C-alpha positions as CSV (number, residue, x, y, z in Angstrom):
1,X,-55.2,-121.7,-14.8
2,X,-55.2,-120.4,-11.3
3,X,-51.4,-121.3,-11.0
4,X,-51.1,-118.6,-13.8
5,X,-53.6,-116.0,-12.0
6,X,-51.6,-116.0,-9.0
7,X,-48.3,-115.4,-10.8
8,X,-49.7,-112.8,-12.2
9,X,-51.2,-110.9,-9.6
10,X,-48.2,-111.3,-8.0
11,X,-45.9,-109.4,-10.5
12,X,-48.8,-106.7,-10.4
13,X,-48.3,-106.5,-6.9
14,X,-44.6,-105.9,-7.2
15,X,-44.2,-102.9,-9.5
16,X,-46.7,-101.1,-7.2
17,X,-44.8,-101.7,-4.5
18,X,-41.8,-100.3,-6.3
19,X,-43.6,-97.1,-7.6
20,X,-44.4,-96.8,-3.6
21,X,-41.1,-97.3,-2.6
22,X,-39.2,-95.3,-5.2
23,X,-37.5,-92.1,-4.0
24,X,-39.0,-88.7,-4.9
25,X,-36.4,-86.2,-6.5
26,X,-37.7,-82.7,-6.2
27,X,-35.6,-79.9,-7.4
28,X,-34.7,-77.2,-5.1
29,X,-36.8,-74.6,-5.4
30,X,-34.8,-70.9,-6.8
31,X,-35.8,-67.5,-6.5
32,X,-33.8,-66.4,-9.8
33,X,-34.9,-63.0,-11.5
34,X,-34.0,-61.5,-14.7
35,X,-32.4,-57.8,-13.8
36,X,-34.8,-55.3,-15.2
37,X,-32.2,-52.9,-17.0
38,X,-32.7,-49.3,-15.9
39,X,-34.8,-47.0,-18.8
40,X,-32.7,-45.2,-21.2
41,X,-32.0,-41.6,-20.4
42,X,-34.5,-39.4,-22.7
43,X,-32.3,-37.2,-25.4
44,X,-33.5,-34.7,-27.9
45,X,-31.1,-34.4,-30.6
46,X,-31.2,-30.6,-32.2
47,X,-29.4,-28.7,-35.1
48,X,-26.9,-26.5,-34.3
49,X,-25.8,-23.6,-37.0
50,X,-22.3,-22.6,-36.5
51,X,-20.8,-19.8,-38.6
52,X,-17.4,-19.0,-39.3
53,X,-15.3,-15.5,-38.7
54,X,-15.7,-13.3,-41.5
55,X,-13.6,-14.0,-44.7
56,X,-13.2,-12.4,-48.2
57,X,-13.3,-14.6,-51.7
58,X,-10.2,-13.8,-53.7
59,X,-10.4,-14.7,-57.7
60,X,-6.9,-16.2,-59.0
61,X,-6.8,-16.6,-62.5
62,X,-4.7,-16.3,-65.8
63,X,-6.8,-12.9,-66.7
64,X,-4.4,-10.5,-65.1
65,X,-7.7,-8.4,-64.8
66,X,-9.4,-11.0,-62.3
67,X,-6.5,-12.5,-60.6
68,X,-5.7,-11.3,-56.9
69,X,-8.9,-9.5,-56.8
70,X,-12.1,-9.7,-54.6
71,X,-15.8,-10.9,-55.1
72,X,-18.4,-8.3,-54.5
73,X,-22.1,-8.7,-53.9
74,X,-23.9,-7.3,-57.2
75,X,-26.8,-5.6,-57.3
76,X,-29.5,-7.4,-59.5
77,X,-33.2,-6.3,-58.1
78,X,-34.8,-6.1,-55.1
79,X,-32.9,-7.7,-51.9
80,X,-31.0,-9.8,-54.9
81,X,-27.3,-9.6,-55.2
82,X,-25.1,-12.2,-57.3
83,X,-21.5,-12.8,-57.0
84,X,-19.3,-10.9,-59.3
85,X,-15.9,-9.2,-60.2
86,X,-16.6,-5.3,-60.3
87,X,-13.7,-3.3,-61.0
88,X,-14.2,-1.2,-57.6
89,X,-14.1,-3.5,-54.9
90,X,-13.6,-2.1,-51.4
91,X,-12.3,-4.2,-48.6
92,X,-15.5,-3.4,-46.1
93,X,-18.3,-5.4,-44.5
94,X,-20.4,-5.2,-47.4
95,X,-18.2,-7.4,-49.3
96,X,-17.2,-10.2,-46.4
97,X,-19.1,-13.9,-45.9
98,X,-19.3,-16.7,-43.3
99,X,-19.9,-20.3,-43.9
100,X,-22.8,-21.7,-42.1
101,X,-22.5,-25.3,-41.4
102,X,-24.6,-27.5,-39.5
103,X,-23.8,-30.0,-36.0
104,X,-26.1,-31.9,-34.0
105,X,-26.2,-31.7,-30.0
106,X,-27.7,-33.8,-27.9
107,X,-29.6,-32.6,-24.8
108,X,-30.4,-35.2,-21.9
109,X,-33.2,-34.9,-19.2
110,X,-30.6,-33.9,-16.6
111,X,-29.5,-30.8,-18.5
112,X,-26.5,-32.4,-19.9
113,X,-25.5,-30.8,-23.6
114,X,-23.1,-32.7,-25.4
115,X,-22.0,-33.4,-29.2
116,X,-23.8,-36.0,-30.7
117,X,-22.0,-39.2,-31.7
118,X,-23.6,-41.4,-33.8
119,X,-22.8,-45.1,-34.0
120,X,-22.1,-44.7,-37.5
121,X,-21.0,-41.6,-39.3
122,X,-23.1,-40.1,-41.3
123,X,-20.5,-37.6,-42.9
124,X,-18.0,-39.3,-44.7
125,X,-16.2,-35.7,-46.6
126,X,-12.8,-36.4,-46.4
127,X,-11.1,-33.4,-44.0
128,X,-9.0,-32.3,-46.7
129,X,-12.0,-31.1,-49.0
130,X,-13.6,-29.4,-46.2
131,X,-17.1,-29.6,-45.0
132,X,-20.2,-28.3,-46.8
133,X,-22.3,-25.5,-45.3
134,X,-24.1,-22.3,-46.8
135,X,-22.4,-19.4,-47.5
136,X,-23.8,-16.6,-46.6
137,X,-23.5,-12.7,-46.9
138,X,-25.3,-9.5,-44.7
139,X,-27.7,-6.9,-46.8
140,X,-26.8,-3.7,-45.3
141,X,-29.9,-1.5,-45.4
142,X,-31.1,1.6,-43.7
143,X,-34.5,1.2,-41.8
144,X,-36.2,3.9,-39.5
145,X,-35.9,3.9,-35.8
146,X,-39.1,5.3,-35.4
147,X,-38.1,8.6,-33.8
148,X,-37.6,9.9,-37.6
149,X,-34.0,8.9,-37.7
150,X,-32.6,5.8,-40.2
151,X,-30.1,2.9,-38.4
152,X,-28.1,0.8,-40.8
153,X,-29.4,-2.8,-40.6
154,X,-27.8,-5.9,-41.5
155,X,-29.8,-8.7,-43.0
156,X,-28.8,-12.2,-43.5
157,X,-28.9,-13.2,-47.1
158,X,-27.7,-16.9,-48.8
159,X,-26.0,-18.2,-51.8
160,X,-28.4,-20.1,-54.4
161,X,-27.1,-21.7,-57.5
162,X,-29.7,-20.6,-60.3
163,X,-29.3,-21.8,-64.0
164,X,-29.7,-19.5,-67.1
165,X,-31.6,-21.8,-68.3
166,X,-32.7,-25.6,-69.2
167,X,-30.7,-26.0,-72.0
168,X,-27.7,-24.3,-70.9
169,X,-24.8,-25.5,-67.9
170,X,-24.4,-22.1,-67.0
171,X,-25.6,-21.7,-62.8
172,X,-25.5,-17.6,-61.1
173,X,-24.3,-17.7,-57.9
174,X,-27.0,-15.2,-56.5
175,X,-27.8,-14.2,-53.1
176,X,-30.9,-14.0,-51.6
177,X,-33.2,-14.5,-48.8
178,X,-33.9,-17.5,-46.7
179,X,-37.0,-19.3,-47.8
180,X,-37.3,-17.7,-51.1
181,X,-40.2,-19.5,-52.7
182,X,-38.1,-20.0,-55.6
183,X,-36.2,-22.6,-53.5
184,X,-39.1,-25.0,-54.1
185,X,-37.0,-25.8,-57.8
186,X,-33.7,-24.6,-56.4
187,X,-33.7,-27.3,-53.9
188,X,-32.7,-24.3,-51.4
189,X,-29.4,-23.3,-50.3
190,X,-26.1,-23.9,-52.6
191,X,-23.8,-26.2,-50.1
192,X,-20.1,-24.9,-50.9
193,X,-17.0,-26.0,-48.6
194,X,-13.3,-24.7,-48.7
195,X,-10.4,-27.1,-48.6
196,X,-7.3,-27.7,-46.8
197,X,-5.6,-24.4,-49.2
198,X,-8.5,-22.6,-48.7
199,X,-10.4,-22.9,-52.3
200,X,-13.9,-22.9,-52.5
201,X,-15.4,-26.2,-54.3
202,X,-18.9,-28.2,-54.2
203,X,-18.8,-32.0,-53.6
204,X,-21.0,-34.8,-54.6
205,X,-20.4,-38.6,-54.3
206,X,-22.3,-39.4,-57.4
207,X,-20.2,-42.5,-59.0
208,X,-19.7,-41.9,-62.7
209,X,-21.3,-44.6,-64.9
210,X,-17.9,-46.4,-65.2
211,X,-16.9,-46.6,-62.2
212,X,-21.1,-47.5,-60.7
213,X,-20.6,-50.4,-63.1
214,X,-17.4,-51.7,-61.2
215,X,-18.7,-51.1,-57.8
216,X,-20.3,-53.9,-55.5
217,X,-23.9,-54.3,-56.3
218,X,-23.9,-51.6,-59.2
219,X,-23.6,-48.8,-55.7
220,X,-23.8,-45.4,-57.4
221,X,-22.5,-43.8,-54.6
222,X,-18.7,-43.5,-53.3
223,X,-16.8,-40.8,-51.6
224,X,-17.8,-37.6,-52.2
225,X,-15.5,-35.6,-54.1
226,X,-14.7,-32.3,-54.7
227,X,-15.2,-30.2,-58.0
228,X,-14.1,-26.5,-58.7
229,X,-16.2,-25.3,-61.8
230,X,-15.6,-22.1,-61.3
231,X,-16.0,-19.1,-63.8
232,X,-16.2,-15.4,-64.2
233,X,-18.2,-14.6,-67.6
234,X,-18.2,-10.8,-68.3
235,X,-21.2,-9.1,-69.8
236,X,-23.9,-11.2,-69.0
237,X,-27.3,-10.6,-67.9
238,X,-29.1,-12.5,-64.6
239,X,-31.8,-9.8,-64.0
240,X,-32.0,-6.4,-65.2
241,X,-28.0,-5.7,-64.8
242,X,-24.8,-6.5,-67.4
243,X,-22.0,-7.8,-64.8
244,X,-18.7,-9.7,-64.6
245,X,-20.6,-12.8,-63.1
246,X,-19.1,-15.7,-61.1
247,X,-20.1,-18.9,-62.7
248,X,-20.8,-22.6,-61.6
249,X,-20.7,-25.2,-64.7
250,X,-22.7,-28.2,-64.3
251,X,-20.5,-31.0,-65.7
252,X,-17.1,-30.8,-67.2
253,X,-16.2,-28.2,-69.7
254,X,-16.6,-24.3,-70.6
255,X,-19.5,-21.8,-70.0
256,X,-21.8,-22.5,-73.0
257,X,-23.0,-19.1,-73.3
258,X,-21.3,-16.0,-73.2
259,X,-18.2,-14.1,-74.8
260,X,-15.3,-13.8,-72.6
261,X,-15.8,-16.4,-69.9
262,X,-12.1,-17.4,-67.7
263,X,-11.3,-19.9,-65.5
264,X,-11.3,-18.9,-61.9
265,X,-10.4,-20.3,-58.4
266,X,-12.2,-18.9,-55.3
267,X,-10.1,-18.6,-52.1
268,X,-10.9,-18.0,-48.6
269,X,-8.9,-14.9,-47.3
270,X,-9.7,-14.4,-43.9
271,X,-10.5,-10.9,-42.6
């Protein structure tokens, strides 16, 4: 019994001695610090409107009367005009237009101003069909200068497409002041573009039901396409005057109202 006790004590002493004689390994301390990235520069993104040079809108049609004539801003009411054909259209500033497009610029803290280049393009419009914008026309009006004399001023107006009615596919090309109360249901100014040959179009990226069914995940949108659904309809009324109005047709087909409607192309001709 005593021998077993002494043998066990000897084993315990050997273990303790081995632990005391073991080499303690200590990892060298390192002063590794994670670099702090510099703060991102503050940038303000602002829209900028760019107005094109002035141009006129020429009609091309199989109708010899309309062919090579120019659109006019025809009086409809107080500060309301509509685009249409008039047999006597003078080539003056009263019948010229501009296209206002919007771009975005980035302004940095140091005053640098450069065009913004988003990582993902936000405008996939093919260059050949043109970049959409707002068609603008300036309303001439005489105003008092304060000393009794009158001066001629010009007030910018913008194109809208106003439906002929809920049951009709016709839309009048009407020009009125920005921020008109009727914009609430019209959705604001119409967005038109001019293709590489100068023809005015409207664009849509909504796929047909058949194409959407074939698209991945049933995605209803695709690449923007240009449409040219312009007509001139004689003897039509928008407000109080009978004119040959420029009409946009919603959907395929011809205007569903009006005795004489001719398909036209609308071409930009620089002044």
